[in-house]
C-alpha positions in Angstrom: 100.6 90.8 174.5 97.4 88.9 174.4 97.0 86.9 171.2 93.7 88.3 170.2 94.9 91.9 170.4 98.1 90.9 168.5 96.0 89.1 165.9 93.7 92.1 165.6 96.5 94.6 165.1 98.1 92.2 162.5 94.9 91.9 160.5 94.3 95.6 160.4 97.8 96.4 159.2 97.9 93.3 156.9 94.7 94.0 155.2 95.4 97.7 154.6 98.9 97.0 153.4 98.2 94.2 151.0 95.6 96.2 149.2 97.8 99.1 148.2 100.9 96.9 147.6 98.7 94.7 145.5 99.1 97.2 142.7 102.5 97.2 140.9 104.4 100.3 140.3 103.2 100.4 136.7 99.7 99.9 137.7 99.6 102.8 140.2 101.0 105.2 137.6 98.2 104.3 135.1 95.2 103.8 137.4 92.7 106.4 138.4 92.1 107.2 142.0 88.6 107.6 143.3 86.8 108.4 146.6 83.4 106.9 147.4 81.3 108.0 150.4 78.4 105.7 151.1 75.4 105.8 153.5 73.6 102.5 154.3 70.4 101.6 156.1 69.2 98.1 156.9 68.3 95.5 159.4 70.4 93.4 161.8 69.1 89.9 161.9 68.5 88.0 165.2 71.6 86.0 166.1 69.8 83.8 168.6 66.4 83.3 170.3 65.8 86.3 172.6 68.3 88.5 170.8 68.0 92.2 171.8 65.5 94.2 169.8 67.2 96.4 167.2 66.0 99.4 165.3 67.1 100.5 161.9 70.8 99.7 161.2 72.8 102.7 159.9 76.3 102.7 158.4 78.6 105.2 157.0 81.5 104.1 154.7 84.3 105.8 152.9 86.0 103.8 150.1 89.4 104.8 148.7 90.4 103.0 145.6 91.7 102.9 142.0 90.3 102.0 138.6 92.9 99.4 137.4 93.3 100.3 133.7 96.8 99.2 132.9 96.8 97.3 129.7 100.0 95.3 130.4 98.7 93.9 133.7 97.1 90.5 132.7 94.9 90.3 135.8 93.3 93.7 135.3 92.5 92.9 131.6 91.2 89.4 132.5 88.9 90.8 135.1 87.5 93.7 133.0 89.7 96.4 134.7 88.1 96.1 138.2 88.2 98.6 141.0 90.3 97.8 144.1 90.8 99.7 147.3 89.9 99.9 151.0 86.6 100.7 152.7 86.6 102.2 156.2 83.2 102.3 157.9 81.2 102.7 161.1 78.0 100.7 161.7 75.3 101.2 164.3 73.5 97.9 164.6 70.3 99.6 165.9 70.9 99.0 169.6 74.1 100.7 170.9 73.7 99.6 174.5 73.4 95.8 173.9 74.6 95.2 170.3 76.9 98.1 169.9 78.9 99.7 167.0 81.4 98.2 164.5 84.4 100.0 163.2 85.6 98.3 160.0 88.5 98.2 157.6 87.9 96.0 154.5 90.0 95.8 151.3 87.6 95.2 148.4 87.5 94.3 144.7 84.7 95.4 142.4 83.8 93.8 139.1 81.4 94.6 136.3 78.4 92.3 136.5 77.3 92.5 132.8 80.5 93.8 131.2 79.6 93.0 127.6 76.3 94.8 127.7 76.5 97.6 130.3 78.8 99.3 132.8 75.9 100.2 135.1 75.9 97.0 137.3 78.8 96.0 139.6 79.5 93.5 142.3 81.7 94.6 145.3 83.2 92.1 147.7 85.2 93.1 150.8 86.9 91.2 153.6 88.8 92.5 156.6 88.6 93.2 160.3 86.3 95.1 162.6 86.3 96.4 166.2 82.9 95.8 167.9 82.6 97.8 171.1 79.8 95.6 172.7 80.0 91.9 173.3 78.2 89.0 175.0 78.6 89.0 178.8 77.0 86.3 181.0 76.0 88.8 183.7 75.3 92.2 182.0 74.5 91.2 178.4 73.5 87.6 178.3 70.9 87.9 175.5 73.5 88.9 172.8 75.2 85.6 171.6 76.4 87.2 168.4 80.0 88.1 169.2 82.3 87.6 172.3 85.5 89.4 171.2 86.3 93.0 170.3 88.3 92.2 167.2 86.3 90.2 164.5 86.4 89.2 160.9 84.3 91.4 158.7 82.8 90.6 155.3 80.5 92.4 152.9 79.1 91.7 149.4 77.0 94.3 147.5 75.5 94.7 144.1 75.5 98.3 142.8 73.5 100.0 140.0 74.6 103.3 138.6 71.7 105.7 138.5 73.5 108.9 137.5 76.6 109.2 135.4 78.6 112.4 135.1 82.2 113.0 133.9 83.8 113.2 137.3 81.1 111.8 139.6 78.4 109.2 139.5 75.8 107.9 141.9 74.9 104.3 142.8 72.2 102.4 144.6 73.3 99.3 146.4 71.9 96.2 147.9 73.9 93.7 150.0 74.8 91.6 152.9 77.3 92.0 155.8 78.7 89.6 158.3 80.8 89.9 161.5 82.2 87.0 163.6 85.4 86.0 165.4 86.2 82.8 163.5 85.5 80.4 166.4 88.2 81.9 168.7 85.7 82.3 171.5 82.1 81.3 172.1 79.3 82.1 171.8 79.9 83.3 168.2 76.6 83.3 166.4 77.7 86.2 164.3 76.1 89.5 163.3 74.3 89.3 159.9 72.5 92.1 158.2 71.0 93.2 154.9 71.2 96.8 153.7 70.4 99.3 150.9 72.8 102.1 150.2 73.3 105.3 148.3 76.9 106.1 147.3 78.8 108.4 145.0 82.1 107.8 143.1 84.3 110.8 142.6 86.8 110.2 139.8 87.5 110.3 136.1 84.9 107.7 135.1 84.6 108.8 131.4 88.4 108.3 130.9 88.1 104.8 132.3 85.3 103.9 129.9 87.5 105.0 127.0 90.4 102.8 128.1 88.1 99.8 128.6 86.7 100.3 125.1 90.1 100.6 123.5 91.4 97.5 125.3 88.6 95.3 123.7 90.3 95.8 120.4 93.6 94.4 121.7 94.0 90.6 121.3 95.5 88.9 124.4 97.8 86.0 124.4 97.0 83.0 126.6 99.5 81.9 129.3 99.5 78.6 131.1 101.8 77.4 133.8 102.0 74.8 136.5 102.7 75.3 140.2 103.5 73.5 143.4 102.8 75.1 146.8 103.4 74.3 150.5 102.2 76.2 153.6 102.4 75.8 157.3 100.2 77.7 159.7 99.1 78.3 163.3 95.5 79.1 164.4 93.3 79.3 167.4 89.9 78.1 168.4 87.8 77.0 171.3 86.1 73.6 171.9 82.7 74.7 173.4 81.2 77.3 175.7 82.2 75.1 178.7 85.7 74.6 177.4 86.0 78.2 176.1 89.8 78.9 176.5 91.7 79.5 173.2 94.2 76.8 172.1 96.3 76.3 169.1 95.6 74.5 165.8 98.8 73.6 163.8 98.4 72.9 160.1 100.4 72.0 157.0 99.3 71.5 153.4 100.7 71.0 149.9 99.0 71.5 146.6 99.6 71.7 142.9 97.8 72.7 139.7 97.6 75.3 137.0 97.7 79.1 136.7 95.8 80.5 133.7 96.7 84.0 132.3 98.7 84.8 135.5 95.3 85.5 137.1 93.3 82.3 137.8 94.8 79.6 139.9 93.2 76.1 140.1 94.6 73.1 142.0 94.2 70.5 144.6 96.1 69.0 147.4 96.1 67.5 150.9 96.2 69.0 154.4 97.1 67.9 158.0 96.0 69.5 161.2 96.7 69.0 164.9 94.2 70.4 167.5 95.6 71.2 171.0 92.1 71.3 172.4 91.4 67.7 171.2 94.8 66.5 172.6 94.3 68.1 176.0 90.7 67.0 176.3 91.7 63.4 175.7 94.7 63.5 178.1 92.6 65.0 180.8 89.9 62.4 180.4 87.5 65.2 179.6 83.7 65.0 179.2 82.5 62.0 177.2 86.0 60.5 176.7 85.7 57.7 179.3 82.1 57.2 178.5 82.3 57.0 174.7 85.9 56.7 173.5 88.2 55.4 176.2 90.5 54.0 173.6 91.5 57.6 172.6 93.6 57.8 175.7 96.0 55.2 174.4 97.1 57.5 171.6 95.8 61.1 172.2 98.1 62.5 169.5 96.6 60.3 166.8 93.0 61.1 167.7 93.7 64.8 167.9 94.7 65.0 164.3 92.8 65.6 161.1 93.7 65.2 157.4 92.0 65.4 154.1 92.0 66.5 150.5 90.9 69.8 149.0 90.3 71.6 145.7 91.5 75.2 145.5 90.7 78.3 143.5 92.6 81.6 143.8 92.3 85.0 142.2 95.7 86.6 141.7 95.8 90.4 141.8 99.4 91.5 141.7 100.8 90.9 145.2 97.4 89.8 146.5 95.7 86.5 146.3 92.1 85.8 147.3 91.6 82.1 148.0 88.8 79.6 148.5 89.2 75.9 149.2 86.7 73.2 149.5 87.7 69.8 150.9 86.8 66.4 152.3 87.9 65.3 155.7 89.2 61.8 155.4 90.1 61.5 159.1 88.8 63.6 162.0 87.7 61.2 164.7 87.4 63.7 167.6 84.8 65.8 165.7 82.0 63.6 167.1 82.9 64.7 170.6 83.4 68.3 169.4 80.0 68.3 167.8 78.2 66.9 170.9 79.8 69.4 173.2 79.6 72.5 171.0 76.0 71.9 169.9 74.7 70.8 173.4 73.0 72.7 176.2 74.4 73.1 179.6 73.7 74.4 183.1 76.3 75.3 185.6 79.0 73.9 183.3 77.3 70.5 183.1 75.7 69.4 179.9 72.0 68.6 180.1 71.6 67.8 176.4 74.3 66.8 173.9 74.3 67.7 170.2 72.4 65.2 168.1 74.4 62.9 165.8 72.3 63.3 162.7 72.7 63.8 158.9 73.8 67.5 159.5 76.6 66.3 161.7 77.7 63.8 159.0 77.9 66.6 156.4 79.8 69.0 158.6 82.3 66.2 159.7 82.9 65.4 156.0 83.1 68.8 154.3 85.8 71.4 155.1 86.2 74.9 153.6 88.7 77.7 153.8 88.6 81.4 152.8 91.3 84.0 153.1 93.7 86.5 151.6 97.4 86.2 150.8 100.2 88.7 150.3 102.9 87.5 147.9 106.5 89.0 148.3 106.9 89.1 144.5 104.2 90.4 142.2 102.5 87.3 140.7 102.1 89.0 137.3 105.9 88.5 136.8 105.4 84.7 137.0 108.3 84.3 139.5 109.5 80.7 139.7 109.9 81.1 143.5 107.6 83.1 145.7 106.8 83.4 149.4 103.4 84.4 150.8 101.8 85.4 154.1 98.1 84.5 154.6 95.2 85.0 156.9 92.3 82.5 156.7 89.1 81.3 158.3 88.8 77.5 158.2 85.4 75.9 158.5 83.4 72.7 158.8 81.2 73.3 155.8 80.1 76.9 156.5 80.6 76.9 160.3 83.9 78.5 161.5 86.4 76.0 162.9 89.5 78.1 163.5 91.2 81.3 162.5 94.7 81.0 161.1 97.9 82.8 160.0 100.2 80.9 157.7 103.5 81.2 155.8 103.9 79.5 152.4 106.0 78.9 149.3 105.0 78.6 145.7 107.1 77.2 142.8 106.0 77.9 139.2 107.2 75.9 136.2 106.5 75.2 132.5 105.3 78.6 131.5 103.7 78.4 128.0 102.4 81.2 125.9 99.8 80.6 123.2 99.8 83.4 120.6 96.4 84.5 119.5 96.1 85.5 115.8 
């Protein structure tokens, strides 16, 4: 089976599964289920010069979720009893012939924005996968450089305002941003970005939720602190440039340590190591620019195909689910200079006419790394298990530009759990 199809199927199953398993047995029994249909209109932004003209973007989403109201779940209390669930949607980008349609599945979490003052404002963040039925094609669709694969990452972030509140249903106006791209697994990959407004309704027992939240404010919570150590190993895929556009593996390993606060907020730092097959093969094959700029790389291709650095990490623990963001510094990534010149250059008939410019922006991207993804833990993190395993799916980036998509397996060890009693 082709890797991309396998990865797409995995992501769809993984993202749906982790969301519902992210609630513990106790949490499910005490949470309130809701259904939220949503209609959106907006504008698809131009992904490149000469991008196909688009009309009004239209989307229809259906969200299935729960109000997490369980008082004995630390994460739910810490986050103000957020909503969690899965959004399933269809998006018409405004040009079905050249830009196409997207069919999305995105787990989400929704928080109160001004919880101490009002319940009317909420922020909703979702991340998952989407099937896009129209892609770039050099012969029949050359002006659409947005996406080149059928399975893509999908992300959306919305702010909602409650305009009408009834006992079993309420209505919301929303404003937000959506993004679709393949995580640098095939080029071109400019991505589809859009801004939308929406009208949605929430069908559920909202008045009962408000009562539970109000009662919970009277309950004093103890504070929990613990340390952790974690190790992960992963395999990803990316491409080098539009000329060298075949997918090859990226192997990675990392270790980190830090603190977990109230079984919900995880902060730490560590180091990572990566090996790029594309870099290694390009050096061995004396690829473009190697002999001209860095002939010494051929003496030790393995060394110059590696990358290592340090990173800081933040993670939100929601039962079995973790949502992670890392920001790091590349200490050693020598081949990225060649990578940048090739990927940012212009070519004709597979020969480069202009190379990417080595400027301040290159220096920043070579230095700053980032990582965003979602984890599924075998044991509910609320139980503070000493030993836990996790499976993760991530996008790794140079600053904000996708570098490679990755699946990883990891282990976390917790120790020195301390409870501070609040009087």
